[in-house]
Each structure stands twice: as structure tokens, then as C-alpha cells.
N, C-alpha and C positions, 0 to 999 in steps of 0.2 A: 422809362424804357421805350424806345422807338419800335413800333411794330409795323410790319408791312404785309399787305394782302398776299395770300397764296403761300406764305411761309409758315412752317410749324415751329412753335416756340415752347421750350420747356424751362423757361427762366421766369424771373419776376416773383409773383406771389408764392408760387410753389417752392421756389428756392428759399425765400425768406422764412416760410413756415418750417421747412426742414432745418434751416440754419439755427432757428431759435429753439429747436428740440435737441437737447444733449444726446438722448438715446439714438435719435435718427442720425445725428452727425457721425456717430461711431460707424454706422453701417453704410453711410453714403459713399458712393463711388467717387474717386477723385475726378475733378473737373479739369479738363485741359482746354485752353483757349488758343486757337490758331489765328494769329493776326497776319493777314496777307493770304487768306485761304483761297483767294481768287487766282493766285499764281500757281505755277507748276509744282513747286516744292510744297507750298501750303496745302493745295488740294490733295496731294499724295499723302501728306502727313495726316490730314483730316480723315482720310479713308482708312488708313491702317489703325489709327488710334480709336476710331469709332468701332472698327471691326474687333479690336481688342477688348471692347466692353467698357471703355471709359466714357464718361459724360463729356461730350465734345461740343464746344462752342466755336462757330466759324465767324470770322470778322474780316473786314477789309482793312488794308493798311492806310488807305486814304478815304475815310468815311464821308468826306465832303463830296466825293464823286458818286453821289447817291444813284444817279441814273444807271451807271455801270454796275454798281454793287447790288442794287435791287434786282437786276436781271441775273447777274452771275451767281450770287450766293444761293438763292433758291434752286437754281439749276444744278449747282454742285450738290446741294443737299439731296435733291431728287436722284441724282446719279449714285450717290453713296447709298441711299436707301434701297435702290435697286439691287445693289450688291450685298448690303447689310440691312435687311428689313427690320431687324430688332434694334437698330442704332438709336442710341439715346443722344439726340442732337438738338441743337438750337442755333438760330441765327441771331447774332448781336452785331448790328451795324457799327456801333461806336467801339473802338478798341479799349477805351477807358472802362466802359461797362463790362466788356468781356473780361478784362483783366481783374476787375473788382470781384467778379463772380468765380474766377478760376483759382485752382490750387497751383497749377503749372501753366506758364504762358510761353508760347513759342512764336516769336516774331519772325515769321518766314518771309522776310522782306529783302529787297536788294540792299547791299552794303551802303549804298548812297542814301537810303531811307532810314537806316538804323538809328541815327542820332535823333531825327525828328520823332520817330515812333517812341523811342525811349523817353524823350522829354514829355511826350503826351501821356504815357502810362505811369510815369515815375511814382506819383503819389498813391497809385492803386496797387503796386506790386511790392510793398514793404514786407519783408520777411518771406516772400514767395520765391519759388523756383522759376527762373527764366532760362530757357534753353536756347543757346546760340547755335543756329544751323547755318549761319552766314559764311560764305567764302568770298573774301574781298579781292576779287580779281579784276584786272583791267579788261577792256573790251576785246583785246586780241588774245586773252588767256595766256599771256606770256610772262606776267609778273603779278605780284600782290600790291594792293593799293595802300596797305598799312605800312607805317614806318618800321625800320629794323628794330628787332627785339620788342615788337608789340603785335598783338593779334586783335582781330575784330571782337573776339570774346572778352579780352581784357579791356578794350575800349568800352564795351557794353557794361562791364563791371564798374568802370569809372562813372559812366552815365547813370547807372542804377546802383549806387553805393549801399543801399539798404536791402537789396535783393540778393538771392543766392544764385549766382550765374554758373551754369554748367554747359560745357561744349559737348554736343552729340549730333549724330545724324549728318555731319557735314562731309563725310568721306564716301557718301553714296549718292548716285545720280537720282534726280527726282523720278525718272522713268522706272527706276529699279526699286524704289521704296515700297511699291505695292507687291513686289515679288521677293520676299526675304531669302528664299532658297532657290537654287538652280543646280541641276545635276546632283541632287542630294547633298549639296554644300550650303550651309546657312551662312549668310553674309555677316561679317563682323561690324559692329558699331562701336567706335571708340568714344569713351566718356571721360571727360576731364573737368575737375573742379576743385575748389579749395574747401568746400563744405562737405564733409564725408557723408553726412546724413542725406544731403541733397543728391550727391552722386549715387548713393544706394537707391534712392527713389527713382532716379532717371534710369539706372541700370535695370530696375524692375520694369519700367515702362518699355525700355528697349526689348527686354525678354518677352514681355506680353505682346508686343507687336510682331514677334516672330523672328527677331534678329538675335545674334549672339553678342552680348555686351562684353566689352573689354575695358577694364579700368586703365586709363592711360596716364593717371597721375594728376598733378595739380593743374590749375587753370593755365599756367604758363606753357603747358604742353600744347595748348591750342595753336601756338605758333607753328609747331611741327605738323599738327593735324591739318591746318589750313594749307600748308605747303604740300602736304601729301595729296590733297585734292588737285592742286595746281599740277603736280607731277602726273597724277592719274589722267588728267585731261590731255596731257601732251604725249603720253605713251602711244596711243593709237595713231597719232599723227606722224610719229617718227619710226614706227615699227609695224611690221605686218603681223599683228597679233589679234586682229578682229576687234570687236567692241569690248572695252574693258568696263567691268561693273563695279569693282571695289577692291579693297585690301582685305587679305585674309591672314590671320596668324595661324601658322601651321607648326604643330609640334614635330620635332625631329623624328620621334619614334613613329609618327604616322606617315612619314614620307616613304614612298616605294623603295625597296632595296636597302632600307636602313636597318641595321641590327638594333636591338632595343636601346635604348636609352637615356641619354642625357636629358635633363629637364631644361632644355633651351628651346627657343622659338626663333622663327624667322618670318619676315614679312614676305608675302607673295601676292602679286596682283592676280585676281581671279578673272578669267576671261570667259565670255560667252560668245559662241559663234554667231556671226551676223545672220 
């Protein structure tokens, strides 16, 4: 394990001791590794997951850029600890080591880096949950980079065939991840995956981080979820609606002026005034 001055670590020997103790394993909190924690989405995810009480490992997506990571990751950890003094956190520079120690792995990396990161961690994430938060958009945010009938999450599943891939957190902007609710409305996070037990665990993580989990179906629904974020980014550009934060599933019975009830829902973009 590579250790760096000035950073707090809660991995290594302590982890091995607990891992070899069956009784301790039952009560151990789940460990979530954020690969790409130096980025906007990665740092936001690290903050809310640490705040939710999960053991959180932060790692860079290019550990070879040590000079940058040694500066950024301890700074991120310090910022999170200012907000969450009780955070159970550790810095693991190498994504492979972080993946080996974690129960849930979140590669919060650009779409262009997804294949390289997946190749690197592949042998360390067998049987584990890997959450795809990637939105594969072009630079102008006018189209998706994935081929028709294929999502970034499905590509990740092909790259990591022995992992349990779940799509989540991709329909929320990084700046809003730290603020699950606004004007008494809790943001929805759509969760899609083919492994029902993995989906259940990710929905629990979503709930623990302060969001409202919505089961969106199988992993193939990631195509729709990734397109939803593309649409969300274009709505403010073409309409005078202020800054858009996310999608919200609204029950018809809860809409103003509606008599009671059919159990149907509709999508609504939730706006926050600039």
C-alpha cells in the first residue's frame, strides 16, 4: 500500500484484521471506493457517501499523475472532514487497491477514460457492485458518443463481465449531488441493473445519501437514463426556465388541482431559480 505524508489512512492492516474476523465482518460498514475523486462528480459523491456513514476510499483515475493526486486527494479529504468530522475515510492512490478493498466501486471518470479504468480494475472487482455514473456526451453536449442501442453502462458491463453493473446518479449534476433536497422536494435518482440484489443495495445507498431512489428497470434502461441527462442539459439553453437540477417522478394525485387518484406518474424537470 502506498502511503503519503499528511494523509489519514484507515486501510491496510486494520482492514485485513477485520476481514479475517467473521464476527467483525457482519458489523462492518460497507466500503465504497470513488475512482476519480479529484473530479467534480467524484468529489461530490465522496462527500455525500462519507456523510451517509459509509467507509469511503478516495482514489484518482490516473494514479500515475502522482504529483497532482498527492496534492488534490488530501485537500479533498480535509474539505470533507470539515463538513463531516466523523467521516470514516481513507486515501488510496492506486485504483486497483481501492477496488480490492471496496464492496462498491464508483468510477467517476470521463467516458473517454472508462475503458482504461475498467481494464485496470477488472481482476479486483469480480462479484462486486460497480456503479456507472458516466454520461457519454460530446463536447458540445449535443449528442451521445455511444452507438445506437448501447449505453455507457452496458459497455462497462462488457468490460467487466464478472461484476454487477448498476446505473445510478447520472441524472443529477455534480453541483447538486451535495444538496439532495430543494424547496422541500427530494431529488430522484434512477437506478437500473440486471442484478436485483445489487439494485437493492444501490437503492439503499441512494436513500442513505439523501435522495429518493427510483427503480428504472434493467441495465438496458441506461440508454434512456443517459439520454435524459443529455435532454436535461439542453433544456435551460432552449427555454427560459432557470437552472435545471434533475428529473422528478410526480404522482398524479400529488399534483395541484388534481382530484384523487389514479396510480400513474409523469416525469417533471425540477427547477431551481438562479
